[in-house]
Chimera marker file (.cmm) of the C-alpha trace (Angstrom):
<marker_set name="trace">
<marker id="1" x="37.705" y="15.044" z="-23.567" r="1" g="1" b="0" radius="0.5"/>
<marker id="2" x="36.651" y="15.093" z="-27.202" r="1" g="1" b="0" radius="0.5"/>
<marker id="3" x="33.491" y="16.904" z="-28.313" r="1" g="1" b="0" radius="0.5"/>
<marker id="4" x="30.657" y="14.625" z="-29.374" r="1" g="1" b="0" radius="0.5"/>
<marker id="5" x="29.327" y="14.827" z="-32.894" r="1" g="1" b="0" radius="0.5"/>
<marker id="6" x="25.710" y="15.943" z="-33.249" r="1" g="1" b="0" radius="0.5"/>
<marker id="7" x="24.999" y="12.842" z="-35.306" r="1" g="1" b="0" radius="0.5"/>
<marker id="8" x="26.151" y="10.593" z="-32.453" r="1" g="1" b="0" radius="0.5"/>
<marker id="9" x="24.019" y="12.506" z="-29.958" r="1" g="1" b="0" radius="0.5"/>
<marker id="10" x="20.909" y="12.224" z="-32.147" r="1" g="1" b="0" radius="0.5"/>
<marker id="11" x="21.462" y="8.467" z="-32.560" r="1" g="1" b="0" radius="0.5"/>
<marker id="12" x="21.761" y="8.042" z="-28.769" r="1" g="1" b="0" radius="0.5"/>
<marker id="13" x="18.593" y="10.045" z="-28.112" r="1" g="1" b="0" radius="0.5"/>
<marker id="14" x="16.623" y="8.174" z="-30.790" r="1" g="1" b="0" radius="0.5"/>
<marker id="15" x="17.800" y="4.865" z="-29.343" r="1" g="1" b="0" radius="0.5"/>
<marker id="16" x="16.652" y="5.842" z="-25.832" r="1" g="1" b="0" radius="0.5"/>
<marker id="17" x="13.243" y="6.948" z="-27.106" r="1" g="1" b="0" radius="0.5"/>
<marker id="18" x="12.804" y="3.640" z="-28.927" r="1" g="1" b="0" radius="0.5"/>
<marker id="19" x="13.815" y="1.624" z="-25.848" r="1" g="1" b="0" radius="0.5"/>
<marker id="20" x="11.433" y="3.600" z="-23.644" r="1" g="1" b="0" radius="0.5"/>
<marker id="21" x="8.493" y="3.161" z="-26.029" r="1" g="1" b="0" radius="0.5"/>
<marker id="22" x="9.231" y="-0.545" z="-26.398" r="1" g="1" b="0" radius="0.5"/>
<marker id="23" x="9.601" y="-0.936" z="-22.625" r="1" g="1" b="0" radius="0.5"/>
<marker id="24" x="6.388" y="0.971" z="-21.954" r="1" g="1" b="0" radius="0.5"/>
<marker id="25" x="4.485" y="-1.254" z="-24.355" r="1" g="1" b="0" radius="0.5"/>
<marker id="26" x="5.964" y="-4.356" z="-22.701" r="1" g="1" b="0" radius="0.5"/>
<marker id="27" x="4.942" y="-3.237" z="-19.209" r="1" g="1" b="0" radius="0.5"/>
<marker id="28" x="1.405" y="-2.362" z="-20.321" r="1" g="1" b="0" radius="0.5"/>
<marker id="29" x="1.003" y="-5.691" z="-22.141" r="1" g="1" b="0" radius="0.5"/>
<marker id="30" x="2.375" y="-7.641" z="-19.167" r="1" g="1" b="0" radius="0.5"/>
<marker id="31" x="-0.003" y="-5.785" z="-16.847" r="1" g="1" b="0" radius="0.5"/>
<marker id="32" x="-3.057" y="-6.558" z="-18.990" r="1" g="1" b="0" radius="0.5"/>
<marker id="33" x="-2.133" y="-10.244" z="-19.237" r="1" g="1" b="0" radius="0.5"/>
<marker id="34" x="-1.289" y="-10.580" z="-15.529" r="1" g="1" b="0" radius="0.5"/>
<marker id="35" x="-4.411" y="-8.902" z="-14.150" r="1" g="1" b="0" radius="0.5"/>
<marker id="36" x="-6.996" y="-9.691" z="-16.797" r="1" g="1" b="0" radius="0.5"/>
<marker id="37" x="-9.434" y="-7.498" z="-18.678" r="1" g="1" b="0" radius="0.5"/>
<marker id="38" x="-11.743" y="-6.696" z="-15.749" r="1" g="1" b="0" radius="0.5"/>
<marker id="39" x="-9.000" y="-5.291" z="-13.503" r="1" g="1" b="0" radius="0.5"/>
<marker id="40" x="-7.201" y="-3.603" z="-16.411" r="1" g="1" b="0" radius="0.5"/>
<marker id="41" x="-10.336" y="-1.485" z="-17.011" r="1" g="1" b="0" radius="0.5"/>
<marker id="42" x="-9.985" y="-0.071" z="-13.486" r="1" g="1" b="0" radius="0.5"/>
<marker id="43" x="-6.206" y="0.073" z="-13.016" r="1" g="1" b="0" radius="0.5"/>
<marker id="44" x="-3.419" y="1.439" z="-15.217" r="1" g="1" b="0" radius="0.5"/>
<marker id="45" x="0.392" y="1.426" z="-14.723" r="1" g="1" b="0" radius="0.5"/>
<marker id="46" x="1.678" y="4.994" z="-14.912" r="1" g="1" b="0" radius="0.5"/>
<marker id="47" x="5.269" y="4.816" z="-13.716" r="1" g="1" b="0" radius="0.5"/>
<marker id="48" x="8.036" y="2.217" z="-13.563" r="1" g="1" b="0" radius="0.5"/>
<marker id="49" x="11.238" y="3.337" z="-11.918" r="1" g="1" b="0" radius="0.5"/>
<marker id="50" x="13.827" y="1.672" z="-9.691" r="1" g="1" b="0" radius="0.5"/>
<marker id="51" x="11.887" y="-1.593" z="-9.664" r="1" g="1" b="0" radius="0.5"/>
<marker id="52" x="8.592" y="-0.056" z="-8.524" r="1" g="1" b="0" radius="0.5"/>
<marker id="53" x="5.486" y="-0.088" z="-10.707" r="1" g="1" b="0" radius="0.5"/>
<marker id="54" x="3.025" y="2.674" z="-9.780" r="1" g="1" b="0" radius="0.5"/>
<marker id="55" x="-0.546" y="1.862" z="-10.773" r="1" g="1" b="0" radius="0.5"/>
<marker id="56" x="-3.482" y="4.274" z="-10.845" r="1" g="1" b="0" radius="0.5"/>
<marker id="57" x="-6.867" y="2.853" z="-9.852" r="1" g="1" b="0" radius="0.5"/>
<marker id="58" x="-10.218" y="4.523" z="-10.386" r="1" g="1" b="0" radius="0.5"/>
<marker id="59" x="-11.956" y="3.686" z="-7.074" r="1" g="1" b="0" radius="0.5"/>
<marker id="60" x="-11.065" y="3.074" z="-3.454" r="1" g="1" b="0" radius="0.5"/>
<marker id="61" x="-12.678" y="-0.376" z="-3.638" r="1" g="1" b="0" radius="0.5"/>
<marker id="62" x="-10.167" y="-1.341" z="-6.351" r="1" g="1" b="0" radius="0.5"/>
<marker id="63" x="-7.345" y="0.204" z="-4.333" r="1" g="1" b="0" radius="0.5"/>
<marker id="64" x="-8.264" y="-1.999" z="-1.380" r="1" g="1" b="0" radius="0.5"/>
<marker id="65" x="-8.771" y="-5.137" z="-3.493" r="1" g="1" b="0" radius="0.5"/>
<marker id="66" x="-5.520" y="-4.768" z="-5.440" r="1" g="1" b="0" radius="0.5"/>
<marker id="67" x="-3.521" y="-4.184" z="-2.271" r="1" g="1" b="0" radius="0.5"/>
<marker id="68" x="-4.913" y="-7.465" z="-0.938" r="1" g="1" b="0" radius="0.5"/>
<marker id="69" x="-3.875" y="-9.213" z="-4.173" r="1" g="1" b="0" radius="0.5"/>
<marker id="70" x="-0.469" y="-7.525" z="-4.374" r="1" g="1" b="0" radius="0.5"/>
<marker id="71" x="1.693" y="-10.653" z="-3.753" r="1" g="1" b="0" radius="0.5"/>
<marker id="72" x="-0.166" y="-12.638" z="-6.424" r="1" g="1" b="0" radius="0.5"/>
<marker id="73" x="-0.065" y="-9.784" z="-8.955" r="1" g="1" b="0" radius="0.5"/>
<marker id="74" x="3.638" y="-9.223" z="-8.285" r="1" g="1" b="0" radius="0.5"/>
<marker id="75" x="4.414" y="-12.887" z="-9.003" r="1" g="1" b="0" radius="0.5"/>
<marker id="76" x="2.334" y="-12.849" z="-12.194" r="1" g="1" b="0" radius="0.5"/>
<marker id="77" x="3.959" y="-9.663" z="-13.445" r="1" g="1" b="0" radius="0.5"/>
<marker id="78" x="7.477" y="-10.902" z="-12.716" r="1" g="1" b="0" radius="0.5"/>
<marker id="79" x="6.793" y="-13.900" z="-14.961" r="1" g="1" b="0" radius="0.5"/>
<marker id="80" x="5.489" y="-11.705" z="-17.790" r="1" g="1" b="0" radius="0.5"/>
<marker id="81" x="8.021" y="-8.856" z="-17.745" r="1" g="1" b="0" radius="0.5"/>
<marker id="82" x="11.327" y="-9.067" z="-19.590" r="1" g="1" b="0" radius="0.5"/>
<marker id="83" x="14.329" y="-9.692" z="-17.358" r="1" g="1" b="0" radius="0.5"/>
<marker id="84" x="15.721" y="-6.239" z="-18.134" r="1" g="1" b="0" radius="0.5"/>
<marker id="85" x="12.779" y="-4.789" z="-16.200" r="1" g="1" b="0" radius="0.5"/>
<marker id="86" x="13.296" y="-6.054" z="-12.620" r="1" g="1" b="0" radius="0.5"/>
<marker id="87" x="10.078" y="-5.569" z="-10.675" r="1" g="1" b="0" radius="0.5"/>
<marker id="88" x="10.337" y="-5.472" z="-6.874" r="1" g="1" b="0" radius="0.5"/>
<marker id="89" x="7.305" y="-3.506" z="-5.720" r="1" g="1" b="0" radius="0.5"/>
<marker id="90" x="3.751" y="-2.558" z="-6.729" r="1" g="1" b="0" radius="0.5"/>
<marker id="91" x="2.176" y="0.642" z="-5.438" r="1" g="1" b="0" radius="0.5"/>
<marker id="92" x="-1.448" y="1.527" z="-6.042" r="1" g="1" b="0" radius="0.5"/>
<marker id="93" x="-2.976" y="4.998" z="-5.866" r="1" g="1" b="0" radius="0.5"/>
<marker id="94" x="-6.217" y="6.715" z="-6.848" r="1" g="1" b="0" radius="0.5"/>
<marker id="95" x="-5.807" y="8.402" z="-10.230" r="1" g="1" b="0" radius="0.5"/>
<marker id="96" x="-6.759" y="8.531" z="-13.898" r="1" g="1" b="0" radius="0.5"/>
<marker id="97" x="-6.959" y="5.190" z="-15.674" r="1" g="1" b="0" radius="0.5"/>
<marker id="98" x="-7.422" y="6.476" z="-19.205" r="1" g="1" b="0" radius="0.5"/>
<marker id="99" x="-4.528" y="5.164" z="-21.348" r="1" g="1" b="0" radius="0.5"/>
<marker id="100" x="-3.906" y="8.735" z="-22.538" r="1" g="1" b="0" radius="0.5"/>
<marker id="101" x="-3.814" y="10.246" z="-19.055" r="1" g="1" b="0" radius="0.5"/>
<marker id="102" x="-0.508" y="9.173" z="-17.530" r="1" g="1" b="0" radius="0.5"/>
<marker id="103" x="0.820" y="6.168" z="-19.442" r="1" g="1" b="0" radius="0.5"/>
<marker id="104" x="2.911" y="8.411" z="-21.680" r="1" g="1" b="0" radius="0.5"/>
<marker id="105" x="5.132" y="9.044" z="-18.643" r="1" g="1" b="0" radius="0.5"/>
<marker id="106" x="5.632" y="5.365" z="-17.848" r="1" g="1" b="0" radius="0.5"/>
<marker id="107" x="9.420" y="5.552" z="-18.028" r="1" g="1" b="0" radius="0.5"/>
<link id1="1" id2="2" r="1" g="1" b="0" radius="0.2"/>
<link id1="2" id2="3" r="1" g="1" b="0" radius="0.2"/>
<link id1="3" id2="4" r="1" g="1" b="0" radius="0.2"/>
<link id1="4" id2="5" r="1" g="1" b="0" radius="0.2"/>
<link id1="5" id2="6" r="1" g="1" b="0" radius="0.2"/>
<link id1="6" id2="7" r="1" g="1" b="0" radius="0.2"/>
<link id1="7" id2="8" r="1" g="1" b="0" radius="0.2"/>
<link id1="8" id2="9" r="1" g="1" b="0" radius="0.2"/>
<link id1="9" id2="10" r="1" g="1" b="0" radius="0.2"/>
<link id1="10" id2="11" r="1" g="1" b="0" radius="0.2"/>
<link id1="11" id2="12" r="1" g="1" b="0" radius="0.2"/>
<link id1="12" id2="13" r="1" g="1" b="0" radius="0.2"/>
<link id1="13" id2="14" r="1" g="1" b="0" radius="0.2"/>
<link id1="14" id2="15" r="1" g="1" b="0" radius="0.2"/>
<link id1="15" id2="16" r="1" g="1" b="0" radius="0.2"/>
<link id1="16" id2="17" r="1" g="1" b="0" radius="0.2"/>
<link id1="17" id2="18" r="1" g="1" b="0" radius="0.2"/>
<link id1="18" id2="19" r="1" g="1" b="0" radius="0.2"/>
<link id1="19" id2="20" r="1" g="1" b="0" radius="0.2"/>
<link id1="20" id2="21" r="1" g="1" b="0" radius="0.2"/>
<link id1="21" id2="22" r="1" g="1" b="0" radius="0.2"/>
<link id1="22" id2="23" r="1" g="1" b="0" radius="0.2"/>
<link id1="23" id2="24" r="1" g="1" b="0" radius="0.2"/>
<link id1="24" id2="25" r="1" g="1" b="0" radius="0.2"/>
<link id1="25" id2="26" r="1" g="1" b="0" radius="0.2"/>
<link id1="26" id2="27" r="1" g="1" b="0" radius="0.2"/>
<link id1="27" id2="28" r="1" g="1" b="0" radius="0.2"/>
<link id1="28" id2="29" r="1" g="1" b="0" radius="0.2"/>
<link id1="29" id2="30" r="1" g="1" b="0" radius="0.2"/>
<link id1="30" id2="31" r="1" g="1" b="0" radius="0.2"/>
<link id1="31" id2="32" r="1" g="1" b="0" radius="0.2"/>
<link id1="32" id2="33" r="1" g="1" b="0" radius="0.2"/>
<link id1="33" id2="34" r="1" g="1" b="0" radius="0.2"/>
<link id1="34" id2="35" r="1" g="1" b="0" radius="0.2"/>
<link id1="35" id2="36" r="1" g="1" b="0" radius="0.2"/>
<link id1="36" id2="37" r="1" g="1" b="0" radius="0.2"/>
<link id1="37" id2="38" r="1" g="1" b="0" radius="0.2"/>
<link id1="38" id2="39" r="1" g="1" b="0" radius="0.2"/>
<link id1="39" id2="40" r="1" g="1" b="0" radius="0.2"/>
<link id1="40" id2="41" r="1" g="1" b="0" radius="0.2"/>
<link id1="41" id2="42" r="1" g="1" b="0" radius="0.2"/>
<link id1="42" id2="43" r="1" g="1" b="0" radius="0.2"/>
<link id1="43" id2="44" r="1" g="1" b="0" radius="0.2"/>
<link id1="44" id2="45" r="1" g="1" b="0" radius="0.2"/>
<link id1="45" id2="46" r="1" g="1" b="0" radius="0.2"/>
<link id1="46" id2="47" r="1" g="1" b="0" radius="0.2"/>
<link id1="47" id2="48" r="1" g="1" b="0" radius="0.2"/>
<link id1="48" id2="49" r="1" g="1" b="0" radius="0.2"/>
<link id1="49" id2="50" r="1" g="1" b="0" radius="0.2"/>
<link id1="50" id2="51" r="1" g="1" b="0" radius="0.2"/>
<link id1="51" id2="52" r="1" g="1" b="0" radius="0.2"/>
<link id1="52" id2="53" r="1" g="1" b="0" radius="0.2"/>
<link id1="53" id2="54" r="1" g="1" b="0" radius="0.2"/>
<link id1="54" id2="55" r="1" g="1" b="0" radius="0.2"/>
<link id1="55" id2="56" r="1" g="1" b="0" radius="0.2"/>
<link id1="56" id2="57" r="1" g="1" b="0" radius="0.2"/>
<link id1="57" id2="58" r="1" g="1" b="0" radius="0.2"/>
<link id1="58" id2="59" r="1" g="1" b="0" radius="0.2"/>
<link id1="59" id2="60" r="1" g="1" b="0" radius="0.2"/>
<link id1="60" id2="61" r="1" g="1" b="0" radius="0.2"/>
<link id1="61" id2="62" r="1" g="1" b="0" radius="0.2"/>
<link id1="62" id2="63" r="1" g="1" b="0" radius="0.2"/>
<link id1="63" id2="64" r="1" g="1" b="0" radius="0.2"/>
<link id1="64" id2="65" r="1" g="1" b="0" radius="0.2"/>
<link id1="65" id2="66" r="1" g="1" b="0" radius="0.2"/>
<link id1="66" id2="67" r="1" g="1" b="0" radius="0.2"/>
<link id1="67" id2="68" r="1" g="1" b="0" radius="0.2"/>
<link id1="68" id2="69" r="1" g="1" b="0" radius="0.2"/>
<link id1="69" id2="70" r="1" g="1" b="0" radius="0.2"/>
<link id1="70" id2="71" r="1" g="1" b="0" radius="0.2"/>
<link id1="71" id2="72" r="1" g="1" b="0" radius="0.2"/>
<link id1="72" id2="73" r="1" g="1" b="0" radius="0.2"/>
<link id1="73" id2="74" r="1" g="1" b="0" radius="0.2"/>
<link id1="74" id2="75" r="1" g="1" b="0" radius="0.2"/>
<link id1="75" id2="76" r="1" g="1" b="0" radius="0.2"/>
<link id1="76" id2="77" r="1" g="1" b="0" radius="0.2"/>
<link id1="77" id2="78" r="1" g="1" b="0" radius="0.2"/>
<link id1="78" id2="79" r="1" g="1" b="0" radius="0.2"/>
<link id1="79" id2="80" r="1" g="1" b="0" radius="0.2"/>
<link id1="80" id2="81" r="1" g="1" b="0" radius="0.2"/>
<link id1="81" id2="82" r="1" g="1" b="0" radius="0.2"/>
<link id1="82" id2="83" r="1" g="1" b="0" radius="0.2"/>
<link id1="83" id2="84" r="1" g="1" b="0" radius="0.2"/>
<link id1="84" id2="85" r="1" g="1" b="0" radius="0.2"/>
<link id1="85" id2="86" r="1" g="1" b="0" radius="0.2"/>
<link id1="86" id2="87" r="1" g="1" b="0" radius="0.2"/>
<link id1="87" id2="88" r="1" g="1" b="0" radius="0.2"/>
<link id1="88" id2="89" r="1" g="1" b="0" radius="0.2"/>
<link id1="89" id2="90" r="1" g="1" b="0" radius="0.2"/>
<link id1="90" id2="91" r="1" g="1" b="0" radius="0.2"/>
<link id1="91" id2="92" r="1" g="1" b="0" radius="0.2"/>
<link id1="92" id2="93" r="1" g="1" b="0" radius="0.2"/>
<link id1="93" id2="94" r="1" g="1" b="0" radius="0.2"/>
<link id1="94" id2="95" r="1" g="1" b="0" radius="0.2"/>
<link id1="95" id2="96" r="1" g="1" b="0" radius="0.2"/>
<link id1="96" id2="97" r="1" g="1" b="0" radius="0.2"/>
<link id1="97" id2="98" r="1" g="1" b="0" radius="0.2"/>
<link id1="98" id2="99" r="1" g="1" b="0" radius="0.2"/>
<link id1="99" id2="100" r="1" g="1" b="0" radius="0.2"/>
<link id1="100" id2="101" r="1" g="1" b="0" radius="0.2"/>
<link id1="101" id2="102" r="1" g="1" b="0" radius="0.2"/>
<link id1="102" id2="103" r="1" g="1" b="0" radius="0.2"/>
<link id1="103" id2="104" r="1" g="1" b="0" radius="0.2"/>
<link id1="104" id2="105" r="1" g="1" b="0" radius="0.2"/>
<link id1="105" id2="106" r="1" g="1" b="0" radius="0.2"/>
<link id1="106" id2="107" r="1" g="1" b="0" radius="0.2"/>
</marker_set>
């Protein structure tokens, strides 16, 4: 096995960071379009791994309502997300919905 040049490693890392930031932006934009402004003020995607989008909601009433609407929201999101981001499941939980709170960890 040949040692890897530092330059090659830096290029790989920079590429991954760019893809993650671009993917995060795509998921957040798709979410806002799919759910609308009213819901987006109360619910924020915070994690997207292995086909599951975890969404924080700010109140139990929104948690209940979004769980009822899950099939519709899942269909809408699947149409808006790029094909390289296969979405299979939505999970809602009570948590911070400030864009600065958890969205940095989206990927």
